[in-house]
C-alpha positions as CSV (number, residue, x, y, z in Angstrom):
1,X,5.3,18.5,-42.8
2,X,3.0,17.6,-40.1
3,X,2.2,19.8,-36.8
4,X,2.7,17.7,-33.7
5,X,0.2,18.2,-30.7
6,X,0.2,19.4,-28.0
7,X,2.0,22.5,-29.2
8,X,5.5,22.2,-29.8
9,X,5.1,18.2,-29.5
10,X,5.7,18.7,-25.7
11,X,4.4,15.8,-24.1
12,X,1.1,15.6,-22.1
13,X,2.6,14.1,-19.3
14,X,5.3,17.7,-19.1
15,X,2.1,20.5,-18.9
16,X,1.1,21.5,-15.3
17,X,-1.9,19.1,-15.6
18,X,-2.8,16.1,-18.2
19,X,-6.1,18.5,-18.4
20,X,-3.7,21.2,-19.8
21,X,-2.0,19.3,-22.2
22,X,-5.1,17.6,-23.3
23,X,-7.0,20.7,-23.8
24,X,-4.2,22.3,-26.2
25,X,-4.8,19.1,-28.3
26,X,-8.4,19.8,-28.9
27,X,-7.9,23.6,-29.4
28,X,-5.5,22.7,-31.9
29,X,-7.3,20.0,-33.7
30,X,-10.3,22.8,-33.7
31,X,-8.7,25.3,-35.4
32,X,-7.6,22.9,-37.9
33,X,-11.3,21.5,-38.6
34,X,-12.1,25.6,-38.5
35,X,-9.4,26.6,-41.1
36,X,-10.5,23.8,-43.5
37,X,-14.1,24.7,-43.1
38,X,-13.2,28.2,-44.3
39,X,-11.5,26.9,-47.3
40,X,-14.2,24.7,-48.1
41,X,-16.7,27.9,-48.1
42,X,-14.2,29.9,-50.6
43,X,-14.4,27.4,-53.7
44,X,-15.9,28.4,-56.5
45,X,-19.8,27.8,-57.2
46,X,-20.2,24.8,-59.6
47,X,-21.4,25.1,-63.4
48,X,-25.3,25.7,-63.9
49,X,-27.0,22.6,-65.0
50,X,-23.9,20.3,-63.4
51,X,-25.2,18.3,-60.1
52,X,-22.7,20.1,-57.4
53,X,-20.5,16.7,-55.6
54,X,-21.9,15.2,-52.7
55,X,-20.5,16.4,-49.7
56,X,-21.2,14.1,-46.7
57,X,-20.8,16.9,-43.9
58,X,-22.7,14.9,-41.1
59,X,-20.1,11.7,-42.0
60,X,-17.4,13.7,-42.0
61,X,-18.2,15.7,-38.7
62,X,-18.5,12.0,-37.3
63,X,-15.2,11.4,-38.4
64,X,-13.8,14.2,-36.6
65,X,-15.6,13.6,-33.7
66,X,-14.2,10.1,-33.6
67,X,-10.9,10.6,-34.0
68,X,-11.0,13.6,-31.6
69,X,-12.5,11.1,-28.9
70,X,-10.0,8.2,-29.7
71,X,-7.2,10.7,-29.6
72,X,-8.5,11.7,-26.1
73,X,-9.2,8.4,-24.5
74,X,-5.8,7.0,-26.4
75,X,-4.1,10.1,-24.8
76,X,-5.5,9.3,-21.5
77,X,-4.5,5.8,-21.4
78,X,-1.0,6.5,-22.6
79,X,-0.9,9.0,-20.0
80,X,-1.6,6.9,-17.0
81,X,0.8,4.5,-18.5
82,X,3.5,7.2,-18.3
83,X,2.4,7.8,-14.6
84,X,2.4,4.7,-13.6
85,X,6.0,4.2,-15.4
86,X,7.1,6.9,-13.3
87,X,5.9,5.8,-10.2
88,X,7.5,2.3,-10.7
89,X,11.0,4.2,-11.5
90,X,11.0,6.6,-8.8
91,X,9.8,4.1,-6.1
92,X,12.3,1.6,-7.4
93,X,15.1,4.4,-6.6
94,X,13.6,4.9,-3.4
95,X,13.7,1.4,-2.5
96,X,17.6,1.0,-3.1
97,X,18.1,4.3,-1.5
98,X,16.5,2.6,1.9
99,X,18.6,-0.5,1.1
100,X,21.9,2.0,1.5
101,X,19.9,3.3,4.8
102,X,20.0,7.0,2.8
103,X,16.5,7.8,4.5
104,X,16.6,11.4,3.2
105,X,16.8,10.6,-0.6
106,X,14.7,7.8,-0.4
107,X,12.1,10.2,0.8
108,X,12.7,12.5,-1.7
109,X,12.2,9.8,-4.5
110,X,9.2,8.3,-2.9
111,X,7.7,12.1,-2.7
112,X,9.0,12.3,-6.5
113,X,6.9,9.1,-7.2
114,X,3.6,10.6,-5.2
115,X,3.8,13.7,-7.5
116,X,4.0,12.0,-10.6
117,X,0.7,10.2,-9.4
118,X,-1.0,11.6,-6.8
119,X,-3.6,8.8,-6.6
120,X,-1.2,6.3,-6.6
121,X,-1.3,4.3,-3.4
122,X,2.3,2.5,-3.3
123,X,4.4,5.7,-2.8
124,X,2.0,6.6,0.5
125,X,2.8,3.3,1.5
126,X,6.7,3.9,1.2
127,X,6.6,7.0,3.1
128,X,4.4,5.4,5.5
129,X,7.0,2.7,6.3
130,X,9.8,5.3,5.8
131,X,8.1,7.2,8.7
132,X,7.4,4.7,10.6
133,X,11.1,3.7,10.7
134,X,11.7,7.3,12.0
135,X,9.8,6.3,14.7
136,X,6.7,9.3,13.8
137,X,3.4,7.2,13.9
138,X,1.5,10.3,13.2
139,X,3.2,10.9,9.7
140,X,3.1,7.2,9.4
141,X,-0.6,6.9,9.9
142,X,-1.4,9.7,7.2
143,X,0.5,7.9,4.4
144,X,-1.0,5.1,5.1
145,X,-4.6,6.5,5.4
146,X,-3.9,8.0,2.2
147,X,-2.5,4.3,0.7
148,X,-6.2,2.8,1.9
149,X,-7.6,5.9,0.3
150,X,-6.1,5.0,-3.2
151,X,-6.1,1.2,-2.5
152,X,-8.4,0.9,-5.7
153,X,-5.7,1.4,-8.3
154,X,-3.7,-1.1,-6.7
155,X,-4.0,-4.8,-6.9
156,X,-6.5,-6.1,-4.7
157,X,-4.5,-8.1,-2.7
158,X,-2.3,-5.0,-1.0
159,X,-5.0,-3.2,0.5
160,X,-5.0,-5.9,3.4
161,X,-1.4,-4.8,3.8
162,X,-2.0,-1.2,3.7
163,X,-4.9,-1.4,6.3
164,X,-2.9,-3.5,9.0
165,X,0.1,-1.3,8.3
166,X,-2.8,1.7,9.4
167,X,-3.6,0.0,12.1
168,X,-0.4,-0.6,13.1
169,X,0.1,3.2,13.4
170,X,-2.9,3.8,15.7
171,X,-1.7,0.9,17.6
172,X,1.7,2.8,18.2
173,X,-0.1,6.0,18.6
174,X,-1.9,4.3,21.6
175,X,-5.4,4.7,19.7
176,X,-6.2,1.1,21.1
177,X,-9.8,1.0,19.9
178,X,-9.1,2.3,16.6
179,X,-6.7,0.0,15.7
180,X,-8.9,-3.0,16.7
181,X,-11.7,-1.6,14.6
182,X,-9.5,-1.7,11.9
183,X,-7.7,-4.8,11.9
184,X,-11.2,-6.1,12.3
185,X,-11.9,-4.8,8.8
186,X,-9.2,-7.7,7.2
187,X,-10.5,-10.7,6.6
188,X,-8.2,-13.8,6.8
189,X,-5.4,-12.1,7.6
190,X,-3.3,-13.9,10.4
191,X,-1.3,-10.5,11.4
192,X,-4.2,-8.2,11.9
193,X,-5.5,-11.5,14.3
194,X,-2.0,-11.6,16.3
195,X,-2.0,-7.9,16.3
196,X,-5.3,-7.3,17.8
197,X,-4.0,-10.0,20.4
198,X,-1.4,-7.7,21.4
199,X,-3.4,-4.8,22.1
200,X,-5.8,-6.9,24.1
201,X,-3.1,-7.6,26.2
202,X,-2.6,-4.5,27.0
203,X,-5.9,-3.5,27.5
204,X,-6.2,-6.2,30.2
205,X,-8.5,-8.4,27.9
206,X,-7.0,-11.9,28.3
207,X,-9.8,-14.1,27.0
208,X,-10.1,-11.8,23.7
209,X,-6.3,-12.0,23.1
210,X,-6.3,-15.7,23.2
211,X,-8.8,-16.1,21.0
212,X,-7.3,-14.0,18.6
213,X,-4.3,-15.8,18.8
214,X,-5.8,-19.1,18.5
215,X,-7.4,-18.1,15.5
216,X,-4.1,-16.4,13.7
217,X,-2.8,-19.9,14.9
218,X,-5.6,-21.9,13.0
219,X,-5.2,-19.2,9.8
220,X,-1.4,-20.2,9.8
221,X,-1.9,-23.8,9.4
222,X,-4.7,-23.6,6.8
223,X,-2.9,-24.1,3.4
224,X,-5.9,-22.5,1.4
225,X,-5.6,-19.1,3.4
226,X,-1.8,-19.0,3.6
227,X,-1.6,-19.5,0.2
228,X,-3.7,-16.3,-0.6
229,X,-1.8,-13.4,-2.3
230,X,-2.6,-11.0,0.6
231,X,-0.9,-13.3,2.7
232,X,2.3,-14.0,0.5
233,X,4.1,-10.7,1.8
234,X,6.5,-10.9,4.8
235,X,6.1,-9.5,8.4
236,X,7.8,-6.2,9.5
237,X,8.3,-5.1,12.8
238,X,9.7,-2.0,13.5
239,X,12.5,-1.4,16.5
240,X,14.1,1.5,16.7
241,X,15.9,2.2,13.2
242,X,15.8,-1.7,12.6
243,X,13.1,-3.8,10.5
244,X,12.5,-7.4,11.8
245,X,11.1,-9.0,9.0
246,X,9.2,-12.4,9.2
247,X,9.0,-14.1,5.9
248,X,8.2,-18.0,5.9
249,X,4.7,-18.9,7.3
250,X,7.2,-21.3,9.6
251,X,8.1,-18.0,11.2
252,X,5.3,-16.3,11.5
253,X,3.4,-19.4,12.9
254,X,6.5,-19.7,15.5
255,X,5.4,-16.1,16.5
256,X,1.8,-16.6,16.8
257,X,2.6,-19.7,18.8
258,X,5.1,-17.6,21.5
259,X,1.9,-14.7,21.4
260,X,-0.2,-17.9,22.9
261,X,2.5,-18.4,25.1
262,X,2.7,-15.4,26.5
263,X,-1.0,-15.0,26.8
264,X,-1.4,-18.4,28.7
265,X,1.7,-17.4,31.0
266,X,-0.1,-14.2,31.9
267,X,-3.5,-16.2,32.4
268,X,-1.5,-18.6,34.9
269,X,-1.8,-21.5,32.9
270,X,1.9,-22.2,32.4
271,X,2.0,-26.1,31.6
272,X,0.0,-24.8,28.2
273,X,2.2,-21.8,27.6
274,X,5.3,-24.2,28.0
275,X,3.7,-26.3,25.5
276,X,2.8,-23.7,22.9
277,X,6.7,-21.8,23.2
278,X,7.9,-25.5,22.4
279,X,5.8,-25.9,19.1
280,X,7.0,-22.0,18.6
281,X,10.8,-23.2,18.8
282,X,10.3,-26.1,16.6
283,X,8.5,-24.0,14.1
284,X,10.9,-21.3,13.6
285,X,14.7,-23.3,13.7
286,X,17.2,-21.2,12.8
287,X,14.6,-18.0,12.5
288,X,14.0,-18.2,16.7
289,X,16.2,-15.4,17.4
290,X,14.6,-13.2,14.9
291,X,11.1,-13.7,16.4
292,X,12.5,-13.4,20.2
293,X,13.8,-10.0,19.5
294,X,10.5,-8.9,18.7
295,X,8.8,-10.5,21.4
296,X,11.2,-8.5,23.3
297,X,10.0,-5.3,22.8
298,X,6.7,-6.3,22.9
299,X,7.5,-7.4,26.5
300,X,9.0,-4.1,27.3
301,X,6.1,-2.3,26.4
302,X,3.8,-4.4,27.9
303,X,5.8,-3.9,31.1
304,X,6.0,-0.3,31.1
305,X,2.4,0.1,30.2
306,X,0.7,-2.7,32.6
307,X,2.7,-2.3,36.0
308,X,0.7,-5.5,37.6
309,X,2.1,-7.4,35.1
310,X,5.8,-6.4,35.2
311,X,6.7,-9.7,37.5
312,X,4.9,-11.7,35.1
313,X,6.7,-10.6,32.1
314,X,10.1,-10.7,33.5
315,X,9.7,-14.2,34.5
316,X,8.7,-15.2,30.7
317,X,11.0,-13.0,29.7
318,X,13.7,-14.6,31.0
319,X,13.1,-17.7,29.6
320,X,13.2,-16.8,26.0
321,X,16.2,-18.1,24.1
322,X,18.8,-15.3,23.2
């Protein structure tokens, strides 16, 4: 005997927009209230000498307003929850497809997550990662820009990762100053310091690169900084269609120590460079080959962009394991 709203019981999230669904709810309630008022106006007048019953119209109107407000607020909360549920579902589907290397299907799942909630950051971040794997930094940068823009709806600890990934795309596009400025906006984030050092190597600013490498190592040796939620996520680097992941604090420290070693080698301080490299080997353990794979990709770019360093780069490369 009850009529569901919106019309025909169609869920709010299935309308063209949530606003259209809620508007239909309000219109439906308004028509019911109007009909009840008309019925009340048509009731017979009371008998003479008998006081009419008290009709608390203001109170009734207040109740109706309160009900409407409660429905809209509750409906908005429910709609947000449904959008979040759809986003989580489609992102999970996309991740599973990525694991199967089904790039196109994964892109479709992430875009469905994006359509479910255009203001959710995570679908944009996932698309950015996908386009990064496809070696399309221009599109990846656009997605990470959106992820940063909408990161206010995400847990605070995720924002530094979004910003760092955006800076990495600027780096790949050769927009070095823009990348450095973006990295500078992240505090107590070792990866930002390591990546800034790499950019400064390409810009022939070896002193700044050394300082940033040492900052990264200092942070990675500070348990209170390593324990921050923003530093719990693994680091990843893209070589072709392959991702290189560094997950543990020791592996990340190893990478930073080798970066310092390379910088010192390029500055002609080979004794210190060898010491830093040995510390890196001890930190990395069995994951040393994983770190050196990324270093080799970096060294290839450095040799390509800085011809005057090519000989020094080759001499350092020859000493790397694997």
